[in-house]
Backbone as numpy.savetxt, mean C-alpha at the origin, in Angstrom:
# Nx Ny Nz CAx CAy CAz Cx Cy Cz
18.55 5.56 18.59 19.77 5.26 17.88 20.31 6.56 17.28
21.56 6.80 17.48 22.16 8.04 17.00 22.90 7.80 15.69
23.18 8.87 14.99 23.94 8.77 13.75 23.10 9.16 12.56
23.75 9.18 11.42 23.05 9.58 10.20 23.14 8.50 9.13
23.03 7.25 9.54 23.07 6.14 8.59 21.88 6.23 7.66
22.15 6.22 6.37 21.07 6.29 5.39 20.93 4.99 4.60
21.78 4.03 4.87 21.73 2.76 4.16 21.64 1.62 5.16
21.12 0.50 4.69 21.04 -0.70 5.51 22.42 -1.34 5.52
23.00 -1.53 6.71 24.33 -2.17 6.76 24.30 -3.54 6.08
25.18 -3.75 5.14 25.21 -5.01 4.41 24.27 -5.06 3.23
23.42 -4.06 3.09 22.48 -4.02 1.97 21.30 -4.94 2.17
20.41 -4.92 1.20 19.23 -5.78 1.23 19.58 -7.16 0.68
18.90 -8.20 1.15 19.10 -9.52 0.54 18.75 -9.45 -0.95
19.48 -10.17 -1.77 19.31 -10.06 -3.22 17.90 -10.43 -3.68
17.30 -11.46 -3.08 15.94 -11.85 -3.48 14.95 -10.73 -3.18
15.13 -10.07 -2.04 14.26 -8.96 -1.67 14.47 -7.78 -2.61
15.72 -7.49 -2.91 16.05 -6.39 -3.81 15.44 -6.63 -5.19
15.50 -7.88 -5.66 14.94 -8.23 -6.97 13.42 -8.05 -6.95
12.77 -8.54 -5.90 11.31 -8.42 -5.79 10.90 -6.95 -5.71
11.67 -6.16 -5.00 11.40 -4.73 -4.88 11.50 -4.05 -6.25
12.51 -4.41 -7.02 12.68 -3.86 -8.36 11.53 -4.24 -9.28
11.08 -5.50 -9.20 9.97 -5.96 -10.02 8.68 -5.22 -9.66
8.49 -5.03 -8.36 7.30 -4.32 -7.90 7.30 -2.88 -8.41
8.44 -2.23 -8.32 8.56 -0.85 -8.80 8.30 -0.78 -10.30
8.79 -1.76 -11.04 8.58 -1.79 -12.49 7.10 -1.95 -12.82
6.39 -2.81 -12.08 4.95 -2.99 -12.31 4.19 -1.70 -12.04
4.58 -1.00 -10.99 3.92 0.27 -10.66 4.14 1.28 -11.77
5.36 1.36 -12.29 5.67 2.30 -13.37 4.88 1.96 -14.63
4.75 0.68 -14.94 3.98 0.25 -16.12 2.52 0.66 -15.95
1.97 0.43 -14.75 0.58 0.80 -14.46 0.38 2.31 -14.61
1.29 3.09 -14.05 1.17 4.55 -14.12 1.29 5.05 -15.55
2.19 4.45 -16.31 2.36 4.85 -17.71 1.10 4.53 -18.52
0.52 3.35 -18.28 -0.71 2.96 -18.98 -1.86 3.89 -18.62
-1.94 4.27 -17.36 -3.01 5.17 -16.93 -2.87 6.54 -17.59
-1.66 7.05 -17.68 -1.44 8.36 -18.33 -1.74 8.28 -19.83
-1.42 7.16 -20.44 -1.59 6.98 -21.88 -3.06 6.98 -22.29
-3.94 6.54 -21.41 -5.36 6.41 -21.73 -6.08 7.76 -21.78
-5.59 8.76 -21.08 -6.20 10.10 -21.05 -7.66 10.05 -20.61
-7.89 9.60 -19.39 -9.25 9.50 -18.86 -9.78 10.87 -18.46
-11.09 11.02 -18.60 -11.77 12.22 -18.12 -11.84 12.13 -16.59
-12.16 13.24 -15.95 -12.17 13.28 -14.49 -13.10 12.24 -13.88
-14.33 12.12 -14.41 -15.28 11.15 -13.87 -14.83 9.71 -14.15
-14.19 9.49 -15.29 -13.67 8.16 -15.60 -12.52 7.79 -14.66
-11.68 8.77 -14.37 -10.57 8.54 -13.44 -11.11 8.19 -12.06
-12.19 8.86 -11.67 -12.83 8.60 -10.37 -13.40 7.18 -10.34
-14.05 6.76 -11.44 -14.60 5.41 -11.54 -13.49 4.37 -11.46
-12.38 4.64 -12.14 -11.25 3.72 -12.10 -10.70 3.61 -10.69
-10.60 4.74 -9.99 -10.10 4.73 -8.62 -11.01 3.91 -7.71
-12.32 4.05 -7.87 -13.27 3.27 -7.08 -13.09 1.78 -7.37
-12.94 1.43 -8.64 -12.74 0.03 -9.02 -11.47 -0.54 -8.41
-10.37 0.22 -8.49 -9.10 -0.23 -7.93 -9.22 -0.37 -6.41
-9.84 0.61 -5.76 -10.03 0.54 -4.31 -10.83 -0.69 -3.91
-11.92 -0.96 -4.65 -12.75 -2.13 -4.35 -11.99 -3.44 -4.54
-11.21 -3.52 -5.61 -10.42 -4.74 -5.86 -9.36 -4.92 -4.78
-8.76 -3.82 -4.34 -7.76 -3.88 -3.28 -8.40 -4.35 -1.98
-9.58 -3.80 -1.65 -10.27 -4.21 -0.44 -10.65 -5.69 -0.51
-11.11 -6.13 -1.67 -11.45 -7.54 -1.88 -10.22 -8.41 -1.66
-9.07 -7.97 -2.17 -7.82 -8.71 -1.98 -7.45 -8.76 -0.51
-7.60 -7.64 0.20 -7.30 -7.61 1.64 -8.13 -8.64 2.39
-9.42 -8.70 2.08 -10.31 -9.65 2.75 -9.93 -11.08 2.40
-9.73 -11.36 1.11 -9.44 -12.73 0.66 -8.12 -13.26 1.20
-7.16 -12.38 1.43 -5.85 -12.83 1.91 -5.72 -12.75 3.42
-6.67 -12.11 4.08 -6.60 -11.96 5.53 -5.75 -10.78 5.98
-5.20 -10.02 5.04 -4.34 -8.89 5.39 -5.12 -7.73 6.02
-6.45 -7.73 5.87 -7.25 -6.66 6.48 -7.12 -6.66 7.99
-6.85 -7.83 8.57 -6.71 -7.91 10.03 -5.51 -7.10 10.50
-4.45 -7.10 9.72 -3.27 -6.31 10.09 -3.60 -4.82 10.07
-4.37 -4.39 9.08 -4.77 -2.98 9.01 -5.71 -2.61 10.15
-6.61 -3.53 10.48 -7.55 -3.26 11.57 -6.81 -3.03 12.89
-5.70 -3.70 13.07 -4.92 -3.55 14.30 -4.22 -2.20 14.37
-4.09 -1.52 13.25 -3.42 -0.22 13.22 -4.33 0.93 13.65
-5.62 0.69 13.70 -6.57 1.74 14.06 -6.39 2.09 15.53
-6.21 3.38 15.78 -6.03 3.84 17.15 -7.35 3.79 17.91
-7.30 3.41 19.17 -8.54 3.38 19.95 -9.08 4.80 20.17
-10.39 4.92 20.17 -11.01 6.22 20.40 -11.10 6.48 21.89
-11.45 7.69 22.26 -11.58 8.05 23.68 -12.65 7.19 24.34
-13.72 6.88 23.61 -14.79 6.05 24.16 -14.30 4.65 24.50
-13.50 4.07 23.61 -13.02 2.71 23.86 -12.00 2.68 24.98
-11.25 3.78 25.17 -10.29 3.85 26.28 -11.03 3.88 27.62
-12.14 4.63 27.67 -12.91 4.72 28.90 -13.60 3.40 29.20
-14.06 2.70 28.18 -14.72 1.41 28.37 -13.75 0.37 28.89
-12.48 0.50 28.54 -11.47 -0.46 28.96 -11.11 -0.30 30.43
-11.43 0.84 31.02 -11.07 1.10 32.43 -11.94 0.37 33.38
Protein backbone atom coordinates (compact mmCIF):
# COMPACT_ATOMS: atom_id res chain seq x y z
CA UNK A 1 0.00 0.00 0.00
CA UNK A 2 1.42 3.35 -0.99
CA UNK A 3 1.05 6.72 0.66
CA UNK A 4 1.86 8.32 3.95
CA UNK A 5 -1.39 7.84 5.86
CA UNK A 6 -0.67 8.17 9.57
CA UNK A 7 -4.24 7.92 10.84
CA UNK A 8 -6.95 5.30 10.66
CA UNK A 9 -9.56 6.46 8.14
CA UNK A 10 -12.70 7.26 10.12
CA UNK A 11 -10.85 6.97 13.42
CA UNK A 12 -11.12 4.27 16.05
CA UNK A 13 -14.49 3.06 17.33
CA UNK A 14 -15.38 5.05 20.45
CA UNK A 15 -15.59 1.99 22.73
CA UNK A 16 -12.11 0.91 21.61
CA UNK A 17 -10.73 4.43 22.03
CA UNK A 18 -12.19 4.60 25.55
CA UNK A 19 -10.71 1.20 26.51
CA UNK A 20 -7.36 2.24 25.08
CA UNK A 21 -7.41 5.43 27.16
CA UNK A 22 -8.28 3.50 30.32
CA UNK A 23 -5.49 1.03 29.67
CA UNK A 24 -2.98 3.83 29.17
CA UNK A 25 -4.15 5.48 32.40
CA UNK A 26 -3.67 2.23 34.36
CA UNK A 27 -0.15 1.87 32.97
CA UNK A 28 0.70 5.44 33.97
CA UNK A 29 -0.65 4.88 37.50
CA UNK A 30 1.43 1.69 37.81
CA UNK A 31 4.58 3.43 36.57
CA UNK A 32 4.04 6.39 38.90
CA UNK A 33 3.54 4.06 41.88
CA UNK A 34 6.68 2.13 41.00
CA UNK A 35 8.77 5.32 40.81
CA UNK A 36 7.30 6.60 44.08
CA UNK A 37 8.39 3.51 46.03
CA UNK A 38 12.14 3.99 45.28
CA UNK A 39 13.08 0.30 45.15
CA UNK A 40 16.66 -0.87 45.39
CA UNK A 41 18.09 -2.73 42.39
CA UNK A 42 17.54 -6.21 43.87
CA UNK A 43 14.02 -5.27 44.98
CA UNK A 44 13.23 -4.01 41.49
CA UNK A 45 14.50 -7.32 40.10
CA UNK A 46 12.28 -9.26 42.54
CA UNK A 47 9.28 -7.16 41.55
CA UNK A 48 10.00 -7.80 37.87
CA UNK A 49 10.15 -11.57 38.49
CA UNK A 50 6.85 -11.41 40.39
CA UNK A 51 5.16 -9.42 37.61
CA UNK A 52 6.55 -11.77 34.94
CA UNK A 53 5.30 -14.82 36.86
CA UNK A 54 1.83 -13.33 37.34
CA UNK A 55 1.69 -12.43 33.65
CA UNK A 56 2.70 -15.96 32.65
CA UNK A 57 0.08 -17.36 35.04
CA UNK A 58 -2.53 -15.10 33.41
CA UNK A 59 -1.45 -16.25 29.94
CA UNK A 60 -1.92 -19.89 30.93
CA UNK A 61 -5.24 -19.34 32.74
CA UNK A 62 -6.75 -17.41 29.83
CA UNK A 63 -5.34 -19.59 27.06
CA UNK A 64 -3.55 -16.63 25.47
CA UNK A 65 -0.21 -18.47 25.71
CA UNK A 66 -1.27 -20.51 22.68
CA UNK A 67 -1.29 -17.36 20.55
CA UNK A 68 2.26 -16.55 21.67
CA UNK A 69 3.40 -20.12 21.04
CA UNK A 70 2.25 -19.78 17.44
CA UNK A 71 4.53 -16.75 16.98
CA UNK A 72 7.70 -18.76 17.60
CA UNK A 73 9.63 -19.20 14.38
CA UNK A 74 10.51 -22.77 13.44
CA UNK A 75 14.16 -23.70 13.89
CA UNK A 76 16.33 -25.18 11.14
CA UNK A 77 15.93 -28.61 12.76
CA UNK A 78 12.14 -28.47 12.65
CA UNK A 79 12.22 -27.32 9.00
CA UNK A 80 14.33 -30.34 8.04
CA UNK A 81 12.08 -32.70 9.99
CA UNK A 82 9.05 -31.37 8.12
CA UNK A 83 10.58 -32.34 4.75
